C-alpha positions as CSV (number, residue, x, y, z in Angstrom):
1,M,65.1,128.3,62.7
2,K,63.5,131.6,62.0
3,P,65.1,133.3,58.9
4,D,66.6,136.6,60.0
5,I,69.5,138.9,58.9
6,D,72.0,141.2,60.5
7,P,71.2,144.7,59.2
8,V,74.8,145.1,58.1
9,L,74.3,142.4,55.5
10,K,71.5,144.2,53.6
11,K,74.0,146.1,51.4
12,V,75.9,142.9,50.7
13,L,72.8,140.9,49.7
14,A,71.7,143.7,47.5
15,Q,74.6,142.8,45.2
16,I,73.0,139.4,44.4
17,G,71.9,139.2,40.8
18,K,73.0,138.3,37.3
19,P,75.7,140.6,35.8
20,P,74.7,142.2,32.5
21,A,75.8,140.4,29.4
22,V,78.8,142.0,27.8
23,P,81.0,140.9,24.9
24,F,83.7,138.6,25.9
25,V,87.1,140.3,26.3
26,P,90.0,138.1,27.6
27,D,91.7,139.2,30.7
28,K,95.4,140.2,30.6
29,F,96.5,137.0,32.3
30,Q,94.7,135.0,29.7
31,T,96.4,136.8,26.8
32,D,99.8,136.7,28.5
33,A,99.4,133.0,29.0
34,L,98.4,132.4,25.4
35,Q,101.4,134.4,24.2
36,A,103.7,132.4,26.4
37,I,102.5,128.9,25.5
38,R,102.9,129.6,21.8
39,K,106.6,129.9,22.4
40,T,107.5,127.8,25.5
41,D,106.1,126.1,28.6
42,C,103.6,127.9,30.8
43,L,102.1,127.4,34.3
44,V,98.8,129.2,34.8
45,I,97.6,129.6,38.4
46,A,94.2,131.3,38.5
47,P,91.0,130.8,40.6
48,T,88.3,128.4,39.6
49,G,86.0,129.8,36.9
50,S,88.4,132.5,35.8
51,G,88.8,131.2,32.3
52,K,91.7,128.7,32.2
53,T,89.8,126.6,29.7
54,W,89.7,129.5,27.3
55,I,93.5,129.6,27.4
56,A,93.6,125.9,26.6
57,R,91.1,126.2,23.8
58,E,92.9,129.1,22.1
59,A,96.3,127.3,22.5
60,I,94.9,124.2,20.9
61,L,93.4,126.3,18.1
62,S,96.9,127.9,17.4
63,V,98.4,124.4,17.1
64,L,95.6,123.2,14.8
65,K,96.1,126.1,12.5
66,N,99.7,125.1,12.1
67,G,98.7,121.5,11.3
68,G,99.8,120.2,14.8
69,R,98.3,118.0,17.4
70,A,97.3,118.5,21.0
71,W,96.7,116.3,24.1
72,Y,94.5,117.5,27.0
73,A,95.0,115.4,30.1
74,S,92.9,115.5,33.3
75,P,93.0,113.5,36.5
76,L,89.4,112.4,36.3
77,K,87.6,110.3,33.7
78,A,84.4,112.3,34.3
79,L,86.3,115.6,33.6
80,S,87.9,114.0,30.5
81,N,84.4,112.9,29.3
82,S,83.0,116.4,29.8
83,K,86.0,118.0,28.0
84,W,85.6,115.6,25.1
85,I,82.0,116.7,24.7
86,E,82.9,120.4,25.1
87,F,85.8,120.3,22.7
88,G,83.7,118.4,20.2
89,L,81.2,121.2,20.1
90,H,83.9,123.8,19.9
91,F,86.3,122.2,17.4
92,D,84.0,119.8,15.6
93,T,83.7,116.2,16.7
94,A,85.8,114.9,13.8
95,N,88.8,116.7,15.3
96,V,88.4,115.4,18.9
97,G,89.1,111.9,20.2
98,I,89.2,110.5,23.7
99,I,91.3,107.8,25.4
100,T,90.5,106.7,29.0
101,G,90.4,103.3,30.6
102,D,86.7,103.1,29.7
103,T,86.4,105.0,26.4
104,K,88.4,105.0,23.2
105,E,87.0,107.0,20.3
106,N,88.6,108.7,17.3
107,T,92.1,108.1,18.5
108,E,93.8,109.5,15.4
109,A,92.1,112.9,15.8
110,P,94.4,116.0,16.1
111,I,93.0,116.7,19.6
112,I,93.0,113.9,22.1
113,V,91.4,114.2,25.5
114,G,92.2,111.6,28.2
115,T,93.5,110.8,31.6
116,T,97.0,111.5,32.8
117,E,97.7,107.8,33.3
118,I,97.0,107.2,29.6
119,L,99.3,110.0,28.5
120,R,102.1,108.6,30.8
121,N,101.6,105.2,29.2
122,Q,101.9,106.7,25.7
123,L,105.2,108.2,26.7
124,Y,106.4,104.8,28.0
125,D,105.5,103.3,24.6
126,A,107.1,106.1,22.6
127,M,110.3,105.7,24.6
128,H,110.3,101.9,24.1
129,Q,109.7,102.2,20.3
130,G,112.3,105.0,20.0
131,K,109.7,107.3,18.5
132,D,108.8,110.9,19.2
133,L,105.4,111.5,20.8
134,N,103.0,112.5,18.0
135,C,102.0,115.7,19.6
136,D,102.9,119.4,19.7
137,L,101.1,120.6,22.8
138,I,100.4,118.9,26.1
139,I,97.9,120.4,28.5
140,L,97.8,119.1,32.1
141,D,94.6,120.3,33.8
142,E,94.4,120.3,37.6
143,A,98.2,120.5,37.8
144,H,98.2,120.6,41.6
145,F,97.7,116.8,41.4
146,L,101.5,116.8,41.0
147,G,101.4,116.9,44.8
148,D,98.8,114.2,45.3
149,P,100.2,111.5,47.6
150,D,99.0,108.6,45.4
151,R,98.8,109.9,41.9
152,G,101.3,112.8,41.8
153,V,104.0,110.4,40.6
154,V,102.2,110.2,37.2
155,W,102.3,114.0,36.7
156,E,106.0,114.1,37.6
157,E,106.8,111.2,35.2
158,I,105.0,113.0,32.4
159,M,107.0,116.2,33.0
160,I,110.3,114.3,33.1
161,Y,109.7,112.1,30.0
162,L,108.0,114.7,27.8
163,P,110.1,115.6,24.7
164,V,111.5,119.2,25.0
165,R,110.1,119.9,21.6
166,V,106.5,119.6,22.9
167,N,105.2,122.7,24.8
168,L,103.7,122.1,28.2
169,L,100.7,124.0,29.5
170,L,99.9,123.5,33.2
171,L,96.6,124.7,34.6
172,S,95.6,125.0,38.3
173,A,93.8,127.1,40.9
174,T,95.9,126.0,43.8
175,V,99.7,125.8,43.5
176,G,101.6,127.5,46.4
177,N,105.1,127.2,44.9
178,G,104.5,127.8,41.3
179,E,107.8,129.7,40.8
180,E,109.8,126.7,42.2
181,I,107.9,124.2,40.0
182,A,108.7,126.4,37.0
183,R,112.4,126.7,37.9
184,W,112.6,122.9,38.2
185,L,110.9,122.4,34.8
186,T,113.2,125.0,33.3
187,S,116.2,123.1,34.7
188,I,115.3,119.7,33.3
189,R,113.7,120.8,30.0
190,K,116.2,123.5,29.1
191,K,113.4,125.9,28.1
192,H,111.9,128.7,30.1
193,C,108.6,127.9,31.9
194,V,106.6,131.1,32.3
195,V,104.4,131.5,35.4
196,I,101.2,133.4,35.0
197,S,99.3,134.1,38.2
198,E,95.9,135.7,38.8
199,E,94.6,136.2,42.3
200,K,91.3,138.0,41.5
201,R,88.3,135.7,41.6
202,P,85.9,136.2,38.7
203,V,83.0,136.3,41.3
204,P,83.9,137.9,44.7
205,L,83.5,135.7,47.7
206,H,81.6,136.9,50.8
207,P,81.9,134.8,54.0
208,L,78.7,134.5,56.1
209,F,77.9,132.8,59.4
210,L,74.5,131.2,60.3
211,H,73.5,131.5,64.0
212,P,71.6,128.5,65.3
213,S,68.5,130.7,65.6
214,G,68.5,131.2,61.8
215,R,70.1,134.7,61.8
216,L,72.6,135.4,59.0
217,M,75.6,137.3,60.2
218,P,78.8,138.6,58.5
219,F,81.6,136.2,59.2
220,L,84.4,138.8,59.2
221,E,85.3,142.4,60.0
222,G,88.6,142.9,58.2
223,K,90.6,139.8,59.0
224,N,88.9,139.2,62.3
225,F,85.6,137.7,63.3
226,S,82.7,140.1,63.1
227,S,81.3,141.2,66.4
228,P,78.2,138.9,66.3
229,V,80.4,135.9,65.5
230,A,82.9,136.8,68.2
231,D,80.0,137.2,70.7
232,F,78.6,133.8,69.7
233,L,82.0,132.1,70.1
234,K,82.5,133.7,73.5
235,K,79.2,132.4,74.8
236,E,79.9,129.0,73.3
237,S,83.4,128.9,74.8
238,G,83.6,126.1,77.3
239,R,80.1,124.8,76.5
240,K,80.0,121.6,74.6
241,I,78.0,122.1,71.4
242,A,75.0,119.9,71.5
243,H,75.4,116.9,69.2
244,R,72.4,116.5,66.9
245,H,72.0,113.3,64.9
246,M,71.4,115.5,61.8
247,P,71.7,119.3,61.3
248,E,68.5,121.2,60.6
249,Y,69.0,121.1,56.9
250,G,65.4,122.2,56.2
251,G,65.8,125.3,58.4
252,I,69.1,126.2,56.7
253,I,67.6,125.8,53.2
254,R,64.7,128.0,54.2
255,V,67.0,130.7,55.4
256,L,69.0,130.5,52.2
257,E,65.9,130.6,50.1
258,R,64.5,133.5,52.0
259,F,67.5,135.6,51.2
260,N,68.1,134.5,47.6
261,L,71.3,132.5,48.4
262,L,70.4,129.3,46.4
263,P,71.5,127.2,44.7
264,A,73.9,125.8,47.3
265,I,76.3,123.0,47.8
266,F,76.3,121.5,51.3
267,F,79.7,119.9,52.0
268,L,79.2,117.0,54.4
269,K,81.7,114.5,56.0
270,S,80.6,111.2,54.4
271,R,78.5,109.5,51.8
272,A,76.1,108.3,54.5
273,E,75.5,111.9,55.7
274,C,74.7,113.0,52.1
275,D,72.2,110.2,51.6
276,A,70.7,110.7,55.1
277,A,70.1,114.4,54.4
278,L,67.6,113.4,51.7
279,T,65.5,111.4,54.1
280,A,64.6,114.6,56.1
281,K,62.9,116.1,53.0
282,N,59.6,116.6,54.9
283,F,61.1,119.8,56.2
284,L,60.9,121.5,52.8
285,A,58.1,122.8,50.7
286,A,57.7,121.1,47.4
287,L,59.5,122.5,44.5
288,P,57.2,124.9,42.5
289,Y,56.2,123.4,39.2
290,S,58.5,124.5,36.4
291,D,58.3,123.6,32.7
292,E,62.1,124.2,32.5
293,F,62.8,121.8,35.3
294,N,60.6,119.0,33.9
295,Y,62.0,119.5,30.4
296,S,65.6,119.3,31.6
297,L,64.9,116.2,33.8
298,E,63.1,114.4,31.0
299,E,65.9,115.2,28.5
300,L,68.5,113.8,30.9
301,L,66.4,110.7,31.8
302,G,66.1,110.1,28.0
303,R,69.9,109.9,27.8
304,F,70.1,107.7,30.9
305,P,66.8,105.6,31.0
306,S,68.2,103.3,33.7
307,L,68.0,106.2,36.2
308,R,64.2,106.4,36.0
309,N,64.0,104.0,38.9
310,H,66.8,105.6,40.9
311,R,65.9,105.6,44.6
312,Q,66.8,109.3,45.0
313,L,64.9,110.5,42.0
314,K,61.7,111.4,44.0
315,A,63.7,113.7,46.3
316,L,65.1,115.5,43.2
317,Q,61.7,115.8,41.5
318,S,59.7,116.8,44.6
319,F,62.1,119.1,46.4
320,G,65.0,120.0,44.1
321,I,67.6,118.4,46.3
322,A,70.1,115.7,45.6
323,A,73.2,113.9,47.0
324,H,76.5,113.6,45.0
325,H,79.4,111.4,46.1
326,G,81.6,108.5,45.1
327,G,79.1,105.9,46.2
328,Q,76.8,106.7,43.3
329,L,76.5,105.8,39.7
330,P,78.6,107.9,37.3
331,A,75.5,108.5,35.2
332,W,73.5,109.8,38.3
333,K,76.3,112.1,39.2
334,L,76.4,113.5,35.7
335,L,72.6,114.0,35.7
336,I,72.9,115.9,39.1
337,E,75.7,118.1,37.8
338,E,73.8,119.0,34.7
339,M,70.6,119.8,36.6
340,M,72.6,122.0,38.9
341,N,74.5,123.7,36.1
342,R,71.2,124.6,34.5
343,G,70.0,126.2,37.7
344,N,67.3,123.5,38.3
345,L,68.2,122.4,41.8
346,R,68.1,124.0,45.2
347,V,70.7,122.1,47.1
348,I,73.3,119.4,46.5
349,F,74.6,117.4,49.5
350,A,78.1,116.5,48.6
351,T,81.4,115.2,49.9
352,S,84.5,117.2,49.2
353,T,85.3,115.1,46.1
354,I,83.0,117.3,44.1
355,A,85.4,120.2,44.6
356,A,88.0,118.7,42.4
357,G,87.9,119.2,38.6
358,V,84.3,119.1,37.7
359,N,82.6,122.3,36.5
360,F,79.9,122.5,39.2
361,P,79.4,125.9,40.7
362,A,76.6,127.3,43.0
363,R,75.8,130.7,44.5
364,T,76.6,129.5,48.0
365,I,78.8,126.8,49.5
366,V,77.9,125.7,53.0
367,L,80.6,124.2,55.4
368,F,79.6,122.1,58.4
369,N,83.1,120.8,59.2
370,S,86.6,122.1,59.2
371,D,88.2,118.7,58.7
372,L,88.2,116.3,55.8
373,F,88.8,112.5,55.4
374,N,92.0,111.9,53.5
375,G,91.4,108.2,52.9
376,H,92.8,107.1,56.2
377,D,91.6,109.5,58.9
378,F,90.2,113.0,59.4
379,Q,92.6,115.9,59.2
380,P,92.1,119.7,59.4
381,M,91.2,121.1,56.0
382,S,94.2,122.4,54.0
383,A,94.3,125.7,52.3
384,T,94.3,123.9,48.9
385,E,91.2,121.9,49.8
386,F,89.5,125.1,51.1
387,R,90.2,127.0,47.9
388,Q,88.9,124.1,45.8
389,M,85.7,124.1,47.7
390,T,85.1,127.8,47.9
391,G,86.0,128.0,44.2
392,R,82.5,126.6,43.6
393,A,80.9,129.6,45.2
394,G,79.6,132.0,42.5
395,R,78.8,131.2,38.9
396,R,80.6,133.3,36.3
397,G,78.1,135.1,34.1
398,Q,75.3,134.2,36.5
399,D,76.3,135.7,39.8
400,K,77.7,139.1,40.8
401,I,78.8,137.6,44.2
402,G,79.3,134.2,45.8
403,F,79.0,133.2,49.4
404,M,80.6,130.8,51.9
405,L,78.4,130.0,54.8
406,G,79.9,128.6,58.0
407,I,77.7,126.5,60.3
408,S,78.7,125.8,64.0
409,G,78.8,122.2,65.0
410,K,80.8,119.4,66.7
411,F,83.3,119.1,63.9
412,M,83.6,122.8,63.0
413,D,86.5,124.9,64.1
414,L,85.5,128.4,62.9
415,H,88.9,129.8,63.9
416,H,90.5,127.4,61.4
417,I,88.1,128.5,58.7
418,R,88.9,132.1,59.4
419,R,92.6,131.4,59.0
420,L,92.0,129.5,55.7
421,L,90.3,132.5,54.2
422,F,93.6,134.3,54.1
423,K,96.0,131.4,53.7
424,A,97.8,130.6,50.4
425,P,97.6,127.1,49.0
426,E,100.3,124.7,50.3
427,D,103.5,124.1,48.4
428,I,103.6,121.0,46.2
429,V,106.3,118.5,47.1
430,S,107.5,115.6,44.9
431,R,105.6,112.4,45.1
432,L,107.9,110.4,42.9
433,K,108.1,106.8,44.0
434,N,108.9,103.4,42.5
435,D,106.5,100.6,41.8
436,F,106.8,97.4,39.8
437,S,104.9,98.8,36.8
438,M,107.0,101.9,36.6
439,T,110.2,99.8,36.9
440,L,109.2,97.4,34.1
441,N,108.1,100.2,31.8
442,L,111.3,102.2,32.3
443,L,113.5,99.1,31.7
444,M,111.8,98.7,28.3
445,S,113.7,101.7,27.0
446,Q,116.3,102.6,29.6
447,T,119.3,101.0,31.3
448,P,119.5,101.1,35.1
449,A,122.2,103.8,34.7
450,D,119.7,105.9,32.6
451,I,117.1,105.5,35.3
452,R,119.5,106.7,37.9
453,K,119.9,109.9,35.8
454,I,116.1,110.3,35.7
455,F,116.0,110.3,39.5
456,E,118.7,113.0,39.4
457,R,116.3,115.2,37.3
458,S,113.3,114.6,39.6
459,L,111.4,117.3,41.5
460,A,112.4,115.4,44.7
461,A,116.1,115.9,43.9
462,Y,115.5,119.6,43.0
463,Q,113.5,120.4,46.1
464,Q,116.2,118.9,48.4
465,S,118.9,120.9,46.7
466,G,118.3,124.0,48.8
467,E,119.4,127.4,47.5
468,C,122.0,126.1,45.1
469,H,119.4,124.3,42.9
470,S,121.7,121.6,41.8
471,P,120.2,118.2,42.1
472,S,120.4,116.7,45.6
473,P,122.5,113.5,45.6
474,V,120.6,112.4,48.7
475,A,117.1,112.4,47.2
476,A,118.4,110.8,44.0
477,K,120.3,108.2,45.9
478,T,117.2,107.4,48.0
479,L,115.1,106.9,44.9
480,W,117.9,104.8,43.3
481,T,118.3,102.6,46.4
482,D,114.6,101.9,46.4
483,F,114.6,101.2,42.7
484,C,117.3,98.6,43.2
485,R,115.0,96.7,45.6
486,Y,112.4,96.4,42.8
487,L,115.1,95.6,40.3
488,D,116.5,92.8,42.5
489,F,113.1,91.3,43.0
490,L,112.3,91.3,39.3
491,Q,115.6,89.7,38.6
492,A,114.9,87.0,41.1
493,E,111.5,86.4,39.6
494,G,112.8,86.1,36.1
495,F,111.4,89.3,34.6
496,V,114.8,91.1,34.4
497,S,118.1,89.6,33.4
498,A,121.3,89.9,35.4
499,D,122.5,92.7,33.2
500,G,119.3,94.8,33.8
501,R,117.4,94.0,30.6
502,L,113.9,92.8,30.4
503,T,113.4,89.1,29.7
504,A,110.7,87.8,27.4
505,D,108.4,87.6,30.5
506,G,109.4,91.1,31.5
507,F,108.4,92.6,28.1
508,W,104.8,91.3,28.2
509,A,104.5,92.0,32.0
510,A,105.4,95.6,31.3
511,K,102.1,95.9,29.4
512,L,100.2,95.2,32.6
513,R,100.0,98.8,33.8
514,L,98.1,97.8,36.9
515,D,98.4,98.2,40.6
516,Y,99.6,94.7,41.1
517,P,101.1,93.6,37.8
518,L,103.2,90.8,39.3
519,L,100.2,89.0,40.8
520,V,98.3,89.1,37.5
521,A,101.5,88.0,35.7
522,E,101.9,85.1,38.1
523,C,98.4,83.9,37.3
524,L,99.2,84.0,33.6
525,R,102.6,82.2,34.0
526,R,101.0,79.5,36.1
527,Q,98.0,79.2,33.7
528,S,95.5,80.0,36.5
529,F,93.3,82.2,34.2
530,P,90.8,80.4,32.0
531,G,91.0,80.8,28.2
532,Q,87.3,80.1,27.5
533,E,85.1,81.1,30.5
534,E,84.8,84.9,30.2
535,R,82.5,85.2,33.2
536,I,84.9,83.4,35.4
537,L,87.9,85.4,34.1
538,A,86.1,88.7,34.9
539,A,85.4,87.4,38.4
540,L,89.1,86.4,38.9
541,V,90.5,89.7,37.6
542,S,88.1,91.7,39.8
543,V,89.8,90.3,42.9
544,F,93.0,92.2,41.9
545,A,91.0,95.3,40.8
546,Y,89.1,95.8,44.0
547,D,90.7,98.9,45.7
548,R,88.7,99.5,48.9
549,D,89.9,98.6,52.4
550,N,86.6,97.5,53.8
551,E,85.6,93.9,54.2
552,I,83.0,92.5,51.8
553,N,80.2,90.4,53.3
554,I,78.2,88.7,50.6
555,A,75.7,85.9,51.4
556,V,77.1,83.3,49.0
557,K,74.9,80.4,47.9
558,D,74.6,78.2,44.9
559,L,77.8,79.4,43.3
560,P,79.0,77.3,40.4
561,S,81.7,74.8,41.4
562,K,83.8,76.1,38.5
563,L,83.9,79.6,40.0
564,T,84.8,78.5,43.6
565,A,87.5,76.2,42.2
566,A,88.9,79.0,40.0
567,L,88.9,81.5,42.9
568,K,90.7,79.0,45.1
569,K,93.2,78.2,42.4
570,V,94.1,81.9,41.9
571,L,94.5,82.6,45.6
572,L,96.7,79.5,46.0
573,T,98.7,80.6,42.9
574,V,99.6,84.0,44.2
575,R,100.1,83.1,47.9
576,P,103.8,82.0,47.5
577,L,104.6,85.2,45.5
578,M,102.9,87.4,48.1
579,R,105.0,85.7,50.8
580,R,108.2,86.4,48.8
581,L,107.1,90.0,48.3
582,Q,106.5,90.5,52.0
583,S,109.9,88.9,52.8
584,A,111.5,91.5,50.5
585,G,109.7,94.3,52.3
586,F,107.0,95.1,49.8
587,V,103.4,95.8,50.8
588,T,100.9,93.3,49.4
589,P,97.1,93.8,49.0
590,K,94.4,92.0,50.9
591,L,92.5,90.0,48.3
592,Y,88.7,89.6,48.6
593,P,87.2,86.6,46.8
594,A,83.8,88.2,47.4
595,A,84.7,90.9,44.9
596,G,84.9,88.0,42.3
597,V,81.5,86.8,43.3
598,A,80.0,90.3,42.8
599,L,81.6,90.6,39.3
600,Y,80.4,87.1,38.4
601,Y,76.8,88.0,39.2
602,W,77.2,91.0,36.9
603,A,79.0,89.1,34.1
604,Q,76.1,86.6,34.2
605,G,73.8,89.3,32.8
606,R,71.8,89.9,36.0
607,S,70.0,93.2,36.4
608,W,71.7,96.1,38.1
609,E,69.2,96.2,41.0
610,S,69.5,92.4,41.7
611,V,73.3,92.6,41.8
612,I,73.3,95.6,44.2
613,K,70.8,93.9,46.4
614,A,72.7,90.6,46.4
615,T,76.1,92.2,47.2
616,G,75.2,95.1,49.4
617,F,77.6,97.3,47.4
618,A,77.1,101.0,47.1
619,E,76.3,101.7,43.5
620,G,79.3,103.8,42.9
621,D,81.6,101.2,44.4
622,M,80.1,98.5,42.2
623,A,80.5,100.7,39.1
624,T,84.1,101.5,40.1
625,L,84.9,97.8,40.5
626,I,83.4,97.0,37.1
627,L,85.3,99.8,35.4
628,R,88.6,98.9,37.1
629,T,88.1,95.2,36.2
630,A,87.4,96.3,32.6
631,D,90.6,98.3,32.5
632,N,92.6,95.3,33.8
633,L,90.9,93.0,31.3
634,R,91.8,95.5,28.5
635,Q,95.4,95.2,29.4
636,I,95.3,91.4,29.6
637,A,93.6,91.5,26.2
638,S,96.7,93.2,24.8
639,L,98.8,90.1,25.4
640,K,97.5,88.3,22.3
641,D,100.9,87.4,21.1
642,T,102.0,85.6,24.3
643,Y,98.6,84.4,25.8
644,P,96.2,84.4,22.8
645,D,93.4,82.3,24.4
646,V,93.4,84.3,27.7
647,A,93.7,87.6,25.8
648,A,90.7,86.7,23.6
649,C,88.7,85.6,26.7
650,A,89.6,88.9,28.4
651,Y,88.3,90.9,25.4
652,R,85.0,89.0,25.6
653,A,84.8,89.4,29.4
654,R,85.3,93.1,29.0
655,E,82.5,93.4,26.5
656,A,80.2,91.4,28.8
657,I,80.6,93.7,31.8
658,L,80.6,97.1,30.1
659,R,76.9,97.8,29.8
660,E,74.3,100.1,31.3
661,P,74.1,101.6,33.8
662,V,77.9,101.5,34.2
663,L,78.7,102.5,30.6
664,F,76.5,105.3,29.5
665,L,78.5,107.3,26.8
């Protein structure tokens, strides 16, 4: 590639630079939102980086001044951790606490930061105890997660269960049907939900196209392709784009560097592609020596000393490039984000997961594909996903203009990208669904008749109501019929009585807010969990915590007979229950004993490097397994009244596995 530029872009690129520092003056949408949330509920829809956090901070400050309490909930533990630190600096650490599955600090503080699942669980407990939630303001960040197929149910539950007294502030960059969501909230909470929308990006976005020769071109003329791009597509029409094993990343970076378009985020299809991109680092000139770079890196490595031997550290030090994806350690991802935010890196090779939630902007985002993996298969990128990704282009206060760069390739449909530039985010649809944990927790405080009324208040019922906006009996009936399946099964298993009340077993099982509470409960009831061997308990619980679909192949040798016997006992214990679940039409997980072997190695106190080498796990997957196992153990540890020995053992097991480099805060 030879760096070149279409002459028409010279005026555009001349806009690159840092805007002059000016005193902060809130935008009208910010002051309007703040005025609204002081009185009632408010949904704020505004682009990434436009200042939604300022609204949240000022709203919290108003509550604090009146002696009240606030809860800030986010979908990601990483985002909750960063907000905890940010709010601690802004409001004083004594006023800010955090509750996630991994971290629990200063829980009586007037400002609590945590995950939405924790907030939902607190609402369950408040309803069960007949108490009002000790809070005056709830903030749900990344509110478009209401439409997430897997986790949207948690957001909807919070909105349904939240006491009307507590004002609700929803923040998002991508909600297509904000007015409809607000009308639904108004209908169930009997208080007006104000919608505040802002379309203007804080940093304007300019789309570019990179010709394979290295020539930068304007992507658009009006709403159509620019002439150079149209000519390129015409020539390529009918010709199969040559499949390269790896794009010419070095050439692309040189073009961006030549025209002052760095730092950049390169969005790639998979973890493997992100890591492989670093192996072609010989295409780049070494990063010029910088005191600022070295100081930042040393400071961060001082916070995370276990990363000094990270296999990708050399690429970062030598070339200012890094990979960021779910297969990496949380601490490494945090280091990369901080280096990028300080302007110390050239390029991040990332999967689309970086687009959600974390404050991680760049001057340019580079798209190689027009489809994304949704956890099951590749689908064309949605307008919501596209906005989340392009929202990273342009750093407020550091850039006058941000850029999206399209790259032609086998998996890139430039026509689709052009359409997405003008497409509004998709509408959110209800994701409310039943599961055993939800059923048990609702039955702690509600009768089946009460729960039927909850379904009638759901977003699903509202959205199926059509123009009349009276709850749809069809949607509510569908949810109720499905709920009855869960209820019948729980009654047959002895967790619920014939009159719809929780039995003694049902009450303690409701505390197991897990993906598979009945399987864990069965092991407790059948005394298949040890009360003394914490390493073995950690291994057994990890079998239920492992959440990936891929098979695990671990070369197992010299395992203690105690462990193999315990794993066999647990699998034999749950097998009859799994058959009963399947007969009743419920989906059951595939259990991998090898996950238990991996956790046993870690619980033994082995080094991180030796465990990764022995198991073949990606570091991020191993860290996730440990953290999920720790969360499951935490909930088993809460059963000290009914299973004191196992609960105490679970507490010790959790302490044993939560160590560096997995736990770093």
